[in-house]
MMTF fields as JSON, N, C-alpha, C and O atoms, coordinates in Angstrom:
{
  "mmtfVersion": "1.0.0",
  "mmtfProducer": "UNKNOWN",
  "numBonds": 443,
  "numAtoms": 444,
  "numGroups": 111,
  "numChains": 1,
  "numModels": 1,
  "chainsPerModel": [1],
  "groupsPerChain": [111],
  "chainIdList": ["A"],
  "bondAtomList": [4, 2, 8, 6, 12, 10, 16, 14, 20, 18, 24, 22, 28, 26, 32, 30, 36, 34, 40, 38, 44, 42, 48, 46, 52, 50, 56, 54, 60, 58, 64, 62, 68, 66, 72, 70, 76, 74, 80, 78, 84, 82, 88, 86, 92, 90, 96, 94, 100, 98, 104, 102, 108, 106, 112, 110, 116, 114, 120, 118, 124, 122, 128, 126, 132, 130, 136, 134, 140, 138, 144, 142, 148, 146, 152, 150, 156, 154, 160, 158, 164, 162, 168, 166, 172, 170, 176, 174, 180, 178, 184, 182, 188, 186, 192, 190, 196, 194, 200, 198, 204, 202, 208, 206, 212, 210, 216, 214, 220, 218, 224, 222, 228, 226, 232, 230, 236, 234, 240, 238, 244, 242, 248, 246, 252, 250, 256, 254, 260, 258, 264, 262, 268, 266, 272, 270, 276, 274, 280, 278, 284, 282, 288, 286, 292, 290, 296, 294, 300, 298, 304, 302, 308, 306, 312, 310, 316, 314, 320, 318, 324, 322, 328, 326, 332, 330, 336, 334, 340, 338, 344, 342, 348, 346, 352, 350, 356, 354, 360, 358, 364, 362, 368, 366, 372, 370, 376, 374, 380, 378, 384, 382, 388, 386, 392, 390, 396, 394, 400, 398, 404, 402, 408, 406, 412, 410, 416, 414, 420, 418, 424, 422, 428, 426, 432, 430, 436, 434, 440, 438],
  "bondOrderList": [1, 1, 1, 1, 1, 1, 1, 1, 1, 1, 1, 1, 1, 1, 1, 1, 1, 1, 1, 1, 1, 1, 1, 1, 1, 1, 1, 1, 1, 1, 1, 1, 1, 1, 1, 1, 1, 1, 1, 1, 1, 1, 1, 1, 1, 1, 1, 1, 1, 1, 1, 1, 1, 1, 1, 1, 1, 1, 1, 1, 1, 1, 1, 1, 1, 1, 1, 1, 1, 1, 1, 1, 1, 1, 1, 1, 1, 1, 1, 1, 1, 1, 1, 1, 1, 1, 1, 1, 1, 1, 1, 1, 1, 1, 1, 1, 1, 1, 1, 1, 1, 1, 1, 1, 1, 1, 1, 1, 1, 1],
  "groupList": [{"groupName": "MET", "atomNameList": ["N", "CA", "C", "O"], "elementList": ["N", "C", "C", "O"], "formalChargeList": [0, 0, 0, 0], "bondAtomList": [1, 0, 2, 1, 3, 2], "bondOrderList": [1, 1, 2], "singleLetterCode": "M", "chemCompType": "L-PEPTIDE LINKING"}, {"groupName": "ASP", "atomNameList": ["N", "CA", "C", "O"], "elementList": ["N", "C", "C", "O"], "formalChargeList": [0, 0, 0, 0], "bondAtomList": [1, 0, 2, 1, 3, 2], "bondOrderList": [1, 1, 2], "singleLetterCode": "D", "chemCompType": "L-PEPTIDE LINKING"}, {"groupName": "TYR", "atomNameList": ["N", "CA", "C", "O"], "elementList": ["N", "C", "C", "O"], "formalChargeList": [0, 0, 0, 0], "bondAtomList": [1, 0, 2, 1, 3, 2], "bondOrderList": [1, 1, 2], "singleLetterCode": "Y", "chemCompType": "L-PEPTIDE LINKING"}, {"groupName": "ALA", "atomNameList": ["N", "CA", "C", "O"], "elementList": ["N", "C", "C", "O"], "formalChargeList": [0, 0, 0, 0], "bondAtomList": [1, 0, 2, 1, 3, 2], "bondOrderList": [1, 1, 2], "singleLetterCode": "A", "chemCompType": "L-PEPTIDE LINKING"}, {"groupName": "VAL", "atomNameList": ["N", "CA", "C", "O"], "elementList": ["N", "C", "C", "O"], "formalChargeList": [0, 0, 0, 0], "bondAtomList": [1, 0, 2, 1, 3, 2], "bondOrderList": [1, 1, 2], "singleLetterCode": "V", "chemCompType": "L-PEPTIDE LINKING"}, {"groupName": "GLU", "atomNameList": ["N", "CA", "C", "O"], "elementList": ["N", "C", "C", "O"], "formalChargeList": [0, 0, 0, 0], "bondAtomList": [1, 0, 2, 1, 3, 2], "bondOrderList": [1, 1, 2], "singleLetterCode": "E", "chemCompType": "L-PEPTIDE LINKING"}, {"groupName": "ILE", "atomNameList": ["N", "CA", "C", "O"], "elementList": ["N", "C", "C", "O"], "formalChargeList": [0, 0, 0, 0], "bondAtomList": [1, 0, 2, 1, 3, 2], "bondOrderList": [1, 1, 2], "singleLetterCode": "I", "chemCompType": "L-PEPTIDE LINKING"}, {"groupName": "LYS", "atomNameList": ["N", "CA", "C", "O"], "elementList": ["N", "C", "C", "O"], "formalChargeList": [0, 0, 0, 0], "bondAtomList": [1, 0, 2, 1, 3, 2], "bondOrderList": [1, 1, 2], "singleLetterCode": "K", "chemCompType": "L-PEPTIDE LINKING"}, {"groupName": "PHE", "atomNameList": ["N", "CA", "C", "O"], "elementList": ["N", "C", "C", "O"], "formalChargeList": [0, 0, 0, 0], "bondAtomList": [1, 0, 2, 1, 3, 2], "bondOrderList": [1, 1, 2], "singleLetterCode": "F", "chemCompType": "L-PEPTIDE LINKING"}, {"groupName": "LEU", "atomNameList": ["N", "CA", "C", "O"], "elementList": ["N", "C", "C", "O"], "formalChargeList": [0, 0, 0, 0], "bondAtomList": [1, 0, 2, 1, 3, 2], "bondOrderList": [1, 1, 2], "singleLetterCode": "L", "chemCompType": "L-PEPTIDE LINKING"}, {"groupName": "THR", "atomNameList": ["N", "CA", "C", "O"], "elementList": ["N", "C", "C", "O"], "formalChargeList": [0, 0, 0, 0], "bondAtomList": [1, 0, 2, 1, 3, 2], "bondOrderList": [1, 1, 2], "singleLetterCode": "T", "chemCompType": "L-PEPTIDE LINKING"}, {"groupName": "GLY", "atomNameList": ["N", "CA", "C", "O"], "elementList": ["N", "C", "C", "O"], "formalChargeList": [0, 0, 0, 0], "bondAtomList": [1, 0, 2, 1, 3, 2], "bondOrderList": [1, 1, 2], "singleLetterCode": "G", "chemCompType": "PEPTIDE LINKING"}, {"groupName": "GLN", "atomNameList": ["N", "CA", "C", "O"], "elementList": ["N", "C", "C", "O"], "formalChargeList": [0, 0, 0, 0], "bondAtomList": [1, 0, 2, 1, 3, 2], "bondOrderList": [1, 1, 2], "singleLetterCode": "Q", "chemCompType": "L-PEPTIDE LINKING"}, {"groupName": "SER", "atomNameList": ["N", "CA", "C", "O"], "elementList": ["N", "C", "C", "O"], "formalChargeList": [0, 0, 0, 0], "bondAtomList": [1, 0, 2, 1, 3, 2], "bondOrderList": [1, 1, 2], "singleLetterCode": "S", "chemCompType": "L-PEPTIDE LINKING"}, {"groupName": "HIS", "atomNameList": ["N", "CA", "C", "O"], "elementList": ["N", "C", "C", "O"], "formalChargeList": [0, 0, 0, 0], "bondAtomList": [1, 0, 2, 1, 3, 2], "bondOrderList": [1, 1, 2], "singleLetterCode": "H", "chemCompType": "L-PEPTIDE LINKING"}, {"groupName": "CYS", "atomNameList": ["N", "CA", "C", "O"], "elementList": ["N", "C", "C", "O"], "formalChargeList": [0, 0, 0, 0], "bondAtomList": [1, 0, 2, 1, 3, 2], "bondOrderList": [1, 1, 2], "singleLetterCode": "C", "chemCompType": "L-PEPTIDE LINKING"}, {"groupName": "PRO", "atomNameList": ["N", "CA", "C", "O"], "elementList": ["N", "C", "C", "O"], "formalChargeList": [0, 0, 0, 0], "bondAtomList": [1, 0, 2, 1, 3, 2], "bondOrderList": [1, 1, 2], "singleLetterCode": "P", "chemCompType": "L-PEPTIDE LINKING"}, {"groupName": "ARG", "atomNameList": ["N", "CA", "C", "O"], "elementList": ["N", "C", "C", "O"], "formalChargeList": [0, 0, 0, 0], "bondAtomList": [1, 0, 2, 1, 3, 2], "bondOrderList": [1, 1, 2], "singleLetterCode": "R", "chemCompType": "L-PEPTIDE LINKING"}, {"groupName": "ASN", "atomNameList": ["N", "CA", "C", "O"], "elementList": ["N", "C", "C", "O"], "formalChargeList": [0, 0, 0, 0], "bondAtomList": [1, 0, 2, 1, 3, 2], "bondOrderList": [1, 1, 2], "singleLetterCode": "N", "chemCompType": "L-PEPTIDE LINKING"}, {"groupName": "TRP", "atomNameList": ["N", "CA", "C", "O"], "elementList": ["N", "C", "C", "O"], "formalChargeList": [0, 0, 0, 0], "bondAtomList": [1, 0, 2, 1, 3, 2], "bondOrderList": [1, 1, 2], "singleLetterCode": "W", "chemCompType": "L-PEPTIDE LINKING"}],
  "groupTypeList": [0, 1, 2, 3, 4, 5, 6, 7, 8, 7, 5, 9, 4, 3, 7, 9, 5, 5, 10, 8, 11, 5, 11, 9, 1, 10, 12, 3, 6, 6, 8, 9, 6, 11, 4, 12, 5, 9, 11, 10, 11, 8, 7, 7, 8, 13, 7, 12, 5, 7, 10, 5, 9, 0, 14, 4, 3, 4, 15, 10, 9, 9, 0, 16, 2, 11, 8, 2, 7, 8, 10, 11, 17, 1, 5, 1, 18, 19, 16, 14, 8, 5, 9, 4, 7, 5, 9, 16, 16, 9, 1, 1, 17, 12, 12, 12, 14, 9, 6, 7, 5, 3, 6, 6, 5, 2, 8, 13, 1, 12, 9],
  "groupIdList": [1, 2, 3, 4, 5, 6, 7, 8, 9, 10, 11, 12, 13, 14, 15, 16, 17, 18, 19, 20, 21, 22, 23, 24, 25, 26, 27, 28, 29, 30, 31, 32, 33, 34, 35, 36, 37, 38, 39, 40, 41, 42, 43, 44, 45, 46, 47, 48, 49, 50, 51, 52, 53, 54, 55, 56, 57, 58, 59, 60, 61, 62, 63, 64, 65, 66, 67, 68, 69, 70, 71, 72, 73, 74, 75, 76, 77, 78, 79, 80, 81, 82, 83, 84, 85, 86, 87, 88, 89, 90, 91, 92, 93, 94, 95, 96, 97, 98, 99, 100, 101, 102, 103, 104, 105, 106, 107, 108, 109, 110, 111],
  "secStructList": [7, 7, 2, 2, 2, 2, 2, 2, 2, 2, 2, 2, 2, 2, 2, 2, 2, 2, 2, 2, 7, 1, 7, 7, 7, 2, 2, 2, 2, 2, 2, 2, 2, 2, 2, 2, 2, 2, 6, 1, 7, 1, 7, 7, 7, 7, 2, 2, 2, 2, 2, 2, 2, 2, 2, 2, 2, 2, 2, 2, 2, 2, 4, 4, 4, 6, 1, 3, 3, 3, 3, 3, 3, 7, 6, 6, 7, 7, 3, 3, 3, 3, 3, 7, 1, 7, 7, 7, 7, 7, 7, 2, 2, 2, 2, 2, 2, 2, 2, 2, 2, 2, 2, 2, 2, 2, 2, 6, 6, 6, 7],
  "xCoordList": [0.842, 0.0, 0.882, 1.867, 0.532, 1.271, 0.629, -0.396, 1.245, 0.664, 0.64, -0.243, 1.597, 1.62, 0.359, -0.212, -0.082, -1.311, -2.51, -3.374, -2.566, -3.684, -3.746, -4.826, -2.602, -2.562, -3.001, -3.824, -2.457, -2.854, -4.333, -4.996, -4.865, -6.278, -7.142, -8.141, -6.773, -7.536, -7.499, -8.501, -6.364, -6.263, -7.164, -7.838, -7.18, -8.029, -9.501, -10.278, -9.888, -11.283, -11.677, -12.775, -10.806, -11.102, -11.328, -12.235, -10.514, -10.691, -12.007, -12.728, -12.317, -13.561, -14.78, -15.809, -14.665, -15.786, -16.082, -17.208, -15.081, -15.32, -16.318, -17.118, -16.268, -17.157, -18.45, -19.529, -18.346, -19.486, -20.156, -21.179, -19.611, -20.211, -19.543, -18.79, -19.841, -19.225, -19.66, -20.693, -18.84, -19.219, -18.892, -19.482, -17.961, -17.595, -16.749, -15.778, -17.131, -16.313, -15.799, -16.065, -15.081, -14.487, -15.556, -15.373, -16.667, -17.74, -18.332, -18.594, -18.539, -19.096, -18.138, -18.568, -16.859, -15.863, -15.825, -15.713, -15.916, -15.957, -17.178, -17.083, -18.311, -19.524, -19.298, -19.669, -18.696, -18.416, -17.506, -17.704, -16.519, -15.622, -16.416, -16.214, -17.315, -18.153, -18.997, -19.101, -19.602, -20.411, -19.532, -19.924, -18.344, -17.431, -17.033, -16.988, -16.745, -16.327, -17.471, -17.237, -18.705, -19.849, -20.007, -20.349, -19.754, -19.723, -21.066, -21.149, -22.116, -23.431, -23.77, -24.802, -22.911, -23.233, -24.131, -24.561, -24.412, -25.221, -26.688, -27.193, -27.353, -28.794, -29.302, -28.525, -30.577, -31.128, -30.692, -30.924, -30.066, -29.654, -30.44, -30.728, -30.784, -31.441, -30.416, -29.214, -30.905, -30.012, -29.029, -27.844, -29.521, -28.661, -27.607, -26.442, -28.005, -27.052, -25.992, -24.821, -26.393, -25.425, -24.387, -23.195, -24.844, -23.925, -22.979, -21.778, -23.515, -22.687, -21.705, -20.576, -22.111, -21.203, -20.036, -18.901, -20.318, -19.256, -18.286, -17.073, -18.834, -17.985, -17.111, -15.919, -17.7, -16.941, -15.795, -14.668, -16.085, -15.054, -13.933, -12.757, -14.284, -13.259, -12.388, -11.164, -13.006, -12.228, -11.295, -10.128, -11.808, -11.008, -9.841, -8.712, -10.116, -9.073, -7.999, -6.829, -8.38, -7.416, -6.743, -5.853, -7.163, -6.511, -5.007, -4.224, -4.576, -3.136, -2.304, -1.092, -2.949, -2.252, -2.24, -1.697, -2.845, -2.819, -3.891, -3.813, -4.895, -5.937, -7.069, -7.686, -7.342, -8.417, -7.92, -6.951, -8.614, -8.333, -9.658, -10.677, -9.623, -10.812, -11.055, -10.14, -12.307, -12.608, -13.532, -13.752, -14.075, -14.932, -16.22, -16.414, -17.092, -18.379, -19.51, -19.386, -20.617, -21.77, -22.649, -22.294, -23.794, -24.674, -25.243, -25.688, -25.232, -25.689, -24.523, -24.692, -23.342, -22.111, -21.524, -20.687, -21.958, -21.369, -20.018, -19.908, -18.984, -17.671, -17.675, -18.363, -16.896, -16.762, -15.289, -14.427, -15.025, -13.665, -13.54, -14.518, -12.307, -11.993, -11.011, -10.043, -11.261, -10.33, -9.082, -9.167, -7.929, -6.668, -5.974, -5.468, -5.962, -5.382, -6.158, -6.656, -6.242, -6.98, -6.264, -5.035, -7.058, -6.485, -5.954, -6.557, -4.835, -4.355, -5.3, -6.026, -5.291, -6.131, -5.665, -4.496, -6.596, -6.269, -7.248, -8.437, -6.728, -7.645, -8.269, -7.889, -9.212, -9.933, -9.0, -9.173, -8.023, -7.082, -6.284, -6.092, -5.825, -5.06, -5.928, -5.464, -7.194, -8.118, -8.318, -8.257, -8.558, -8.767, -7.525, -7.629, -6.364, -5.116, -4.973, -4.664, -5.199, -5.078, -6.06, -5.69, -7.302, -8.327, -8.023, -8.197, -7.576, -7.225, -6.052, -6.059, -5.053, -3.901, -4.337, -3.866, -5.237, -5.727, -6.565, -6.485, -7.367, -8.159, -7.245, -7.477, -6.218, -5.253, -4.625, -4.513, -4.225, -3.616, -4.606, -4.241, -5.855, -6.895, -7.053, -7.167, -7.06, -7.282, -5.991, -6.04, -4.856, -3.577, -3.399, -2.78, -3.93, -3.778, -5.068, -5.162, -6.061, -7.339, -7.591, -8.438, -6.883, -7.115, -5.892, -5.898],
  "yCoordList": [-1.184, 0.0, 1.24, 1.308, 2.205, 3.452, 4.451, 5.061, 4.605, 5.464, 6.926, 7.673, 7.342, 8.737, 9.061, 10.14, 8.142, 8.345, 8.414, 9.276, 7.516, 7.511, 8.817, 9.372, 9.306, 10.561, 11.731, 12.546, 11.818, 12.899, 12.824, 13.855, 11.605, 11.449, 11.93, 12.614, 11.585, 12.039, 13.563, 14.185, 14.155, 15.619, 16.23, 17.228, 15.641, 16.129, 16.008, 16.937, 14.867, 14.67, 15.74, 16.29, 16.04, 17.068, 18.43, 19.166, 18.765, 20.037, 20.053, 21.05, 18.96, 18.886, 18.936, 19.508, 18.339, 18.347, 19.751, 20.039, 20.614, 22.006, 22.664, 23.501, 22.287, 22.86, 22.074, 22.66, 20.746, 19.902, 19.202, 18.542, 19.331, 18.702, 17.392, 16.811, 16.951, 15.746, 14.478, 14.441, 13.457, 12.129, 11.795, 10.873, 12.525, 12.207, 10.945, 10.805, 10.034, 8.858, 8.92, 9.879, 7.914, 7.888, 8.019, 8.761, 7.306, 7.348, 8.754, 9.227, 9.412, 10.768, 11.733, 12.614, 11.567, 12.436, 12.179, 13.119, 10.914, 10.592, 11.245, 11.788, 11.197, 11.85, 13.36, 13.937, 13.993, 15.434, 15.772, 16.784, 14.927, 15.139, 15.031, 15.826, 14.057, 13.914, 15.15, 15.616, 15.687, 16.909, 18.063, 18.838, 18.172, 19.249, 19.12, 20.116, 17.909, 17.692, 17.936, 18.38, 17.652, 17.943, 19.446, 19.928, 20.185, 21.643, 22.331, 23.53, 21.628, 22.258, 22.714, 23.348, 22.395, 22.673, 21.584, 20.695, 21.653, 20.614, 20.828, 21.951, 19.747, 19.745, 18.355, 17.49, 18.126, 16.78, 15.923, 16.285, 14.797, 13.869, 12.575, 12.128, 11.977, 10.665, 9.618, 9.883, 8.44, 7.341, 7.044, 6.823, 7.038, 6.797, 7.892, 7.6, 9.141, 10.252, 10.152, 10.448, 9.741, 9.576, 8.523, 8.708, 7.418, 6.369, 6.916, 6.648, 7.674, 8.256, 9.281, 9.374, 10.052, 11.01, 10.295, 10.767, 9.167, 8.379, 7.867, 7.852, 7.45, 6.982, 8.12, 7.93, 9.29, 10.467, 10.742, 11.002, 10.685, 10.954, 9.927, 10.29, 8.657, 7.606, 7.761, 7.647, 8.015, 8.228, 9.428, 9.366, 10.508, 11.714, 11.415, 11.837, 10.688, 10.368, 9.463, 9.576, 8.569, 7.606, 8.071, 7.393, 9.225, 9.769, 9.988, 9.581, 10.621, 10.847, 9.566, 9.599, 8.452, 7.166, 6.456, 5.36, 7.094, 6.552, 5.517, 4.838, 5.389, 4.389, 4.915, 4.148, 6.21, 6.814, 8.05, 8.687, 8.377, 9.584, 10.322, 9.723, 11.632, 12.456, 12.583, 12.912, 12.318, 12.368, 13.516, 13.767, 14.217, 15.359, 15.327, 14.486, 16.265, 16.379, 16.175, 16.507, 15.624, 15.423, 16.677, 17.705, 16.576, 17.741, 18.239, 19.383, 17.386, 17.798, 18.212, 18.422, 18.329, 18.753, 17.701, 18.028, 16.452, 15.396, 14.993, 14.777, 14.891, 14.462, 12.969, 12.165, 12.63, 11.231, 10.859, 11.696, 9.586, 9.085, 7.793, 7.093, 7.504, 6.253, 5.487, 6.056, 4.197, 3.347, 3.165, 2.704, 3.527, 3.433, 2.113, 1.443, 1.755, 0.466, -0.074, 0.676, -1.393, -2.055, -1.86, -1.849, -1.709, -1.683, -3.07, -4.075, -3.127, -4.448, -5.001, -4.241, -6.317, -6.886, -6.355, -6.487, -5.756, -5.2, -5.749, -5.91, -6.034, -6.426, -5.151, -4.043, -5.309, -4.15, -3.117, -1.916, -3.581, -2.674, -1.882, -0.676, -2.555, -1.878, -0.88, 0.203, -1.242, -0.314, 0.934, 2.051, 0.746, 1.884, 2.775, 4.002, 2.151, 2.914, 3.76, 4.949, 3.14, 3.85, 5.012, 6.112, 4.781, 5.823, 6.943, 8.113, 6.626, 7.667, 8.496, 9.722, 7.831, 8.521, 9.453, 10.586, 8.97, 9.774, 10.955, 12.041, 10.761, 11.857, 12.923, 14.115, 12.512, 13.465, 14.281, 15.503, 13.61, 14.292, 15.253, 16.371, 14.819, 15.648, 16.979, 18.034, 16.917, 18.119, 18.866, 19.928, 18.329, 18.902, 20.372, 21.127, 20.776, 22.182, 22.98, 24.125, 22.377, 23.046, 23.467, 24.324, 22.889, 23.239, 23.883, 24.245],
  "zCoordList": [0.0, 0.0, 0.0, 0.735, -0.813, -0.885, 0.078, -0.229, 1.237, 2.273, 1.862, 2.284, 1.046, 0.596, -0.196, -0.034, -1.049, -1.826, -0.882, -1.041, 0.095, 1.045, 1.828, 2.03, 2.266, 3.028, 2.149, 2.567, 0.938, 0.02, -0.306, -0.413, -0.466, -0.787, 0.375, 0.158, 1.587, 2.764, 2.876, 3.228, 2.58, 2.602, 1.536, 1.791, 0.354, -0.737, -0.368, -0.591, 0.195, 0.606, 1.619, 1.534, 2.567, 3.576, 2.913, 3.302, 1.921, 1.202, 0.428, 0.446, -0.245, -1.012, -0.096, -0.457, 1.085, 2.019, 2.553, 2.957, 2.554, 2.95, 2.004, 2.422, 0.738, -0.272, -0.428, -0.521, -0.458, -0.822, 0.355, 0.173, 1.539, 2.708, 3.068, 2.287, 4.27, 4.831, 4.094, 3.426, 4.239, 3.789, 2.345, 1.783, 1.728, 0.346, 0.306, 1.049, -0.568, -0.816, -2.251, -2.976, -2.641, -3.983, -5.065, -6.03, -4.912, -5.915, -6.029, -7.135, -4.912, -4.932, -5.624, -6.368, -5.38, -6.013, -7.516, -8.303, -7.919, -9.345, -9.989, -11.09, -9.315, -9.822, -9.983, -11.005, -8.982, -9.055, -10.242, -10.915, -10.489, -11.632, -12.931, -13.849, -13.013, -14.206, -14.452, -15.587, -13.397, -13.515, -13.982, -14.854, -13.399, -13.8, -15.265, -15.986, -15.703, -17.094, -18.071, -19.195, -17.658, -18.512, -18.681, -19.761, -17.599, -17.687, -17.592, -17.858, -17.227, -17.148, -15.735, -15.516, -14.78, -13.393, -12.849, -13.585, -11.562, -10.946, -11.262, -11.227, -11.567, -11.811, -11.496, -11.091, -11.673, -11.496, -12.684, -13.837, -12.395, -13.441, -13.303, -12.193, -14.44, -14.418, -13.985, -13.956, -13.656, -13.275, -14.406, -14.157, -15.654, -16.818, -16.955, -17.226, -16.772, -16.863, -15.765, -16.006, -14.574, -13.48, -13.845, -13.603, -14.428, -14.867, -15.935, -15.899, -16.876, -17.938, -17.375, -17.857, -16.362, -15.729, -15.056, -15.104, -14.436, -13.804, -14.873, -14.666, -16.016, -17.122, -17.649, -17.892, -17.821, -18.281, -17.314, -17.735, -16.028, -15.023, -15.073, -15.035, -15.157, -15.189, -16.434, -16.355, -17.566, -18.796, -18.644, -19.032, -18.083, -17.864, -16.931, -17.183, -15.861, -14.891, -15.47, -15.102, -16.367, -16.909, -18.203, -18.716, -18.731, -19.936, -19.743, -20.602, -18.64, -18.486, -18.423, -18.636, -18.133, -18.064, -19.416, -19.548, -20.418, -21.769, -22.084, -23.107, -21.213, -21.449, -22.332, -23.07, -22.26, -23.049, -23.765, -23.353, -24.861, -25.631, -25.812, -26.155, -25.574, -25.776, -27.277, -28.032, -27.713, -29.151, -29.53, -30.716, -28.54, -28.847, -28.048, -27.171, -28.375, -27.688, -28.686, -29.865, -28.193, -29.062, -29.082, -28.507, -29.749, -29.913, -28.582, -28.492, -27.542, -26.21, -25.324, -24.123, -25.916, -25.252, -24.297, -23.455, -24.426, -23.604, -24.192, -25.399, -23.344, -23.828, -24.183, -23.555, -25.193, -25.606, -25.678, -25.945, -25.433, -25.34, -26.125, -26.384, -26.49, -27.175, -26.306, -25.802, -26.129, -25.396, -26.251, -27.389, -25.705, -26.442, -26.148, -27.048, -24.872, -24.488, -23.295, -22.456, -23.249, -22.176, -20.843, -20.77, -19.805, -18.461, -18.125, -18.5, -17.427, -17.009, -15.941, -15.3, -15.75, -14.692, -13.328, -12.963, -12.588, -11.278, -10.247, -10.523, -9.053, -7.984, -7.403, -7.783, -6.494, -5.949, -5.329, -5.531, -4.582, -3.918, -4.953, -4.802, -5.995, -7.043, -7.803, -8.159, -8.053, -8.721, -7.88, -8.393, -6.586, -5.688, -5.647, -5.65, -5.609, -5.585, -6.859, -6.791, -8.006, -9.284, -9.353, -9.764, -8.957, -9.065, -8.083, -8.425, -6.881, -5.902, -6.407, -6.297, -6.958, -7.524, -8.655, -8.751, -9.507, -10.631, -10.145, -10.719, -9.098, -8.532, -7.947, -8.147, -7.235, -6.671, -7.805, -7.709, -8.858, -10.005, -10.655, -11.018, -10.803, -11.425, -10.684, -11.307, -9.369, -8.571, -8.227, -7.606, -8.62, -8.181, -8.548, -7.798, -9.682, -10.079, -9.888, -10.33, -9.229, -9.048, -7.606, -7.357, -6.668, -5.254, -4.656, -3.479]
}
């Protein structure tokens, strides 16, 4: 386990909770990133839109690692991505580590 990533992630969560309220977990942060990337601000989203926002966020987070490439926006301004290379097989702990590391990187120049 990379304790430096865990410590930085906890610090980031604390900063985000100052703005968005207590109780943010990884999934909530991924959702917030999806909303930010969509660029429409917060509104009521359908269950399908929430799933798509999570996908947008994951693609955005994994772009710097070379897994996805941004291909443009559709007529509703939703971002679209192309899978560039398959993710290697990761267990749950490794997935969480990668996503936390990517979230820290995403916010590194924003907070």
